[in-house]
C-alpha positions in Angstrom: 0.0 0.0 0.0 1.4 3.4 -1.0 0.8 6.2 1.5 0.3 6.5 5.2 -2.6 5.3 7.3 -4.5 8.0 9.1 -5.6 6.9 12.7 -8.1 9.2 14.2 -8.6 9.3 18.0 -5.0 8.2 18.1 -4.3 9.1 21.7 -6.6 6.6 23.3 -5.7 3.0 24.0 -7.5 1.7 20.9 -5.6 4.2 18.7 -2.3 3.3 20.2 -2.9 -0.4 19.8 -3.8 0.1 16.2 -0.7 2.2 15.6 1.4 -0.5 17.3 0.0 -3.1 15.0 0.5 -1.0 11.9 4.1 0.1 12.6 5.0 -3.5 13.6 4.3 -4.3 9.9 6.4 -1.4 8.7 3.5 1.0 7.8 3.8 4.8 8.1 1.1 6.3 10.3 -0.4 9.7 10.7 -1.9 10.1 14.2 -4.8 12.6 14.6 -5.1 14.0 18.2 -6.6 17.1 19.8 -3.3 17.9 21.6 -0.1 16.7 19.9 2.1 17.9 22.8 0.3 15.4 25.0 0.9 12.6 22.6 4.4 13.0 21.3 5.3 9.5 22.7 3.2 8.0 19.9 6.4 8.1 17.8 8.1 5.8 20.3 7.7 2.0 20.1 5.1 0.6 22.5 7.7 -1.5 24.3 9.4 1.7 25.4 6.5 3.2 27.2 4.0 2.0 29.8 1.1 0.0 28.3 -1.6 -2.0 30.0 0.0 -1.6 33.4 3.4 -3.1 32.4 6.3 -0.6 32.5 9.1 -1.4 30.1 10.7 2.1 30.2 14.1 0.7 31.2 14.6 -0.3 27.5 16.2 2.3 25.1 13.9 4.4 23.0 13.2 3.2 19.5 11.6 5.6 17.0 9.0 4.7 14.4 7.3 6.3 11.5 4.4 8.0 13.2 3.5 11.7 12.4 1.4 13.2 15.1 -1.0 16.0 13.9 -3.6 18.2 15.5 -7.2 18.0 14.4 -10.9 17.7 15.5 -12.7 14.6 14.1 -15.9 16.7 13.7 -14.2 19.2 11.4 -14.1 18.1 7.8 -11.3 20.5 6.9 -9.1 19.1 9.7 -9.7 15.6 8.4 -9.0 16.5 4.8 -5.7 18.0 5.7 -4.8 15.0 7.8 -5.6 12.7 4.9 -3.2 14.3 2.5 -0.8 11.6 1.3 -2.7 8.8 3.1 -4.0 5.7 1.4 -6.4 4.6 4.2 -8.0 5.7 7.5 -8.9 4.0 10.7 -11.7 6.0 12.3 -12.0 5.8 16.1 -14.3 8.1 18.1 -13.6 8.7 21.8 -15.3 6.2 24.0 -19.1 6.8 24.4 -18.7 10.2 22.6 -21.9 12.1 22.1 -20.4 13.3 18.8 -20.1 9.8 17.2 -22.6 10.5 14.4 -21.1 13.8 13.5 -17.6 12.3 13.4 -18.7 9.5 11.1 -20.3 11.9 8.7 -17.2 14.1 8.7 -14.8 11.3 8.0 -16.9 10.0 5.1 -17.1 13.5 3.6 -13.3 14.1 4.1 -12.5 10.8 2.4 -14.6 11.9 -0.6 -12.9 15.3 -0.7 -9.4 13.9 -0.2 -9.9 11.0 -2.7 -9.1 8.3 0.0 -11.3 5.3 -0.7 -10.3 2.9 2.1 -12.0 3.3 5.5 -12.0 1.0 8.4 -14.5 2.0 11.0 -14.2 1.1 14.7 -17.7 0.3 16.0 -18.9 -1.8 18.9 -20.3 -5.2 19.5 -24.1 -5.4 18.9 -24.8 -1.8 17.9 -28.5 -2.7 17.5 -28.9 -2.6 21.3 -31.1 0.4 21.8 -30.9 0.4 25.6 -27.4 1.9 25.3 -27.3 5.4 23.6 -23.7 5.0 22.4 -24.7 1.8 20.6 -27.6 3.7 18.9 -25.0 6.3 17.8 -22.7 3.6 16.5 -25.5 2.0 14.5 -26.2 5.4 12.9 -22.5 6.0 12.3 -22.3 2.6 10.6 -25.1 3.5 8.2 -23.1 6.6 7.2 -20.1 4.4 6.5 -22.1 1.7 4.7 -23.8 4.2 2.3 -20.6 6.2 1.8 -19.6 4.5 -1.5 -16.1 3.9 0.0 -14.2 0.6 0.4 -15.4 0.3 4.0 -14.9 -2.3 6.7 -16.6 -2.2 10.1 -15.1 -3.8 13.2 -17.3 -4.5 16.2 -15.2 -5.4 19.2 -16.5 -6.5 22.6 -15.2 -5.1 25.9 -11.4 -5.1 26.2 -9.3 -7.3 28.5 -7.1 -4.2 28.7 -9.9 -2.5 30.7 -8.7 -4.7 33.6 -5.3 -2.9 33.6 -6.9 0.0 35.6 -7.9 -2.6 38.3 -4.4 -4.1 38.7 -3.7 -2.4 42.0 -7.1 -3.3 43.4 -6.7 -7.0 42.3 -3.4 -7.2 44.1 -5.1 -5.7 47.2 -7.8 -8.4 47.0 -10.9 -6.7 45.6 -12.4 -6.5 42.0 -15.3 -4.0 42.3 -17.3 -3.3 39.1 -20.5 -1.5 38.3 -22.5 -4.6 37.3 -23.4 -8.1 38.6 -20.6 -10.3 39.4 -22.1 -13.3 37.6 -22.7 -11.5 34.3 -20.4 -12.8 31.4 -18.6 -10.6 29.0 -16.7 -12.1 26.0 -13.8 -9.8 26.6 -11.3 -9.5 23.8 -7.6 -8.6 23.8 -7.2 -5.2 22.2 -4.0 -6.4 20.5 -6.0 -9.1 18.7 -8.4 -6.3 17.5 -5.5 -4.2 16.4 -4.0 -7.1 14.5 -7.2 -7.5 12.6 -7.4 -3.8 11.9 -3.9 -3.8 10.5 -4.7 -6.7 8.2 -7.8 -4.9 6.9 -5.9 -1.7 6.3 -2.7 -3.1 4.8 -4.0 -6.3 3.1 -7.3 -5.1 1.8 -9.1 -7.7 3.8 -12.8 -7.5 4.7 -13.9 -4.8 2.2 -17.7 -4.3 2.7 -17.7 -6.7 5.7 -18.9 -6.2 9.3 -17.0 -8.4 11.8 -18.0 -9.1 15.4 -14.7 -9.4 17.5 -15.2 -11.2 20.8 -12.9 -13.2 23.0 -13.0 -17.0 23.4 -14.7 -17.0 26.9 -17.6 -15.2 28.4 -16.0 -14.2 31.7 -17.7 -12.7 34.7 -16.2 -10.5 37.4 -16.3 -13.6 39.6 -14.1 -15.4 36.9 -11.7 -12.4 36.9 -11.4 -12.7 40.7 -10.9 -16.4 40.5 -8.2 -16.2 37.9 -6.4 -13.3 39.6 -6.5 -15.3 42.9 -4.8 -18.2 41.3 -2.1 -16.1 39.7 -1.5 -14.0 42.9 -1.8 -16.7 45.3 -4.1 -14.6 47.5 -7.9 -14.4 47.6 -9.5 -11.8 45.3 -13.2 -11.0 45.8 -15.5 -9.7 43.1 -18.0 -7.1 44.4 -20.9 -5.3 42.6 -20.9 -1.5 42.7 -24.3 0.0 42.0 -24.2 1.4 38.5 -25.7 4.7 39.5 -23.3 5.2 42.4 -20.4 4.3 40.2 -21.4 6.9 37.5 -22.0 9.6 40.2 -18.4 9.1 41.3 -16.9 9.9 37.8 -15.6 13.2 36.8 -16.9 13.6 33.3 -19.6 15.4 31.3 -23.3 14.7 31.9 -23.6 13.3 28.3 -20.8 10.8 28.9 -22.1 10.0 32.4 -25.6 9.2 30.9 -24.1 6.8 28.4 -21.9 5.0 30.8 -24.8 4.5 33.2 -27.0 3.0 30.5 -24.1 0.7 29.4 -23.5 -0.6 32.9 -27.2 -1.0 33.6 -27.4 -3.2 30.5 -24.2 -5.2 31.6 -25.8 -5.6 35.0 -28.9 -7.3 33.4 -27.5 -9.0 30.3 -23.6 -9.0 30.3 -22.0 -8.7 26.9 -22.0 -12.2 25.2 -20.2 -12.9 22.0 -18.5 -15.6 19.9 -14.8 -15.8 19.0 -15.2 -17.7 15.7 -14.9 -14.6 13.4 -11.9 -13.3 15.4 -10.1 -16.6 15.3 -10.6 -16.9 11.5 -9.4 -13.4 10.9 -6.3 -13.9 13.2 -5.5 -17.4 12.0 -5.0 -18.5 15.6 -7.0 -18.8 18.8 -7.6 -15.3 20.4 -6.0 -14.4 23.7 -7.7 -15.5 26.9 -8.4 -13.9 30.2 -5.8 -16.1 31.9 -3.1 -15.3 29.5 -3.8 -11.5 29.8 -4.0 -11.5 33.6 -0.8 -13.6 33.9 0.9 -10.9 31.9 -0.7 -8.1 33.9 -0.2 -9.6 37.4 2.3 -12.4 37.1 
């Protein structure tokens, strides 16, 4: 493929993982962020900066072909400028963003203006679930992508195993407290597996006009997380339910994001987030990563 890959929302953990997967294959990347000064480390290999709770900063810096640029995903002109010299774009909105639909429309328009035909869109598992506003937004965004006339691919990942990284200290202290029922299963997926699929779609032309659900191989509950962590740490870890409303009230974020997070965790509290790993395994060519392998890396 001639030209760079533009990754929007590049400063978040999803963007960083996709950039890691692309640069590991020798691709040049343009990383779109709101504040380039905060994300200058994107040009450093992931093994040289903290990731997923694992600190490898004792290794020497190694640079890679990542150009960090400023831009707002809602602004077509910013996207057109960022797409100059690019052959493809991976579009990622910030988590539970209330601007999801506008961002999707903007990237589609920008691709048309810039003459970039390859778009891989980062969606969410089961966007048809209307109980969660950000899933409804994702479904509308997907429609914009599907009707764009571009060579699009839509990836629909489940909850990330990497979300557990923020709980590492609590797991070591013996408690895993989450805002949904401890017996509800989530088919959690390793973000690195998702990023590997994304890189294959972007660089190899795989999956044009396909929508792919990406779930992990096991539907794991908070109780399962506590059990596996207990075995790895050799000490008891207990899973506890935190009322979704109380959890959301404790977050320092906007009302729009708080509303979306509350709806998501109420849904998880009732239904979990099931999924099947068949598609992910086929796209990867091997079995996806498991909860045990990830927690062993995080806590071992």
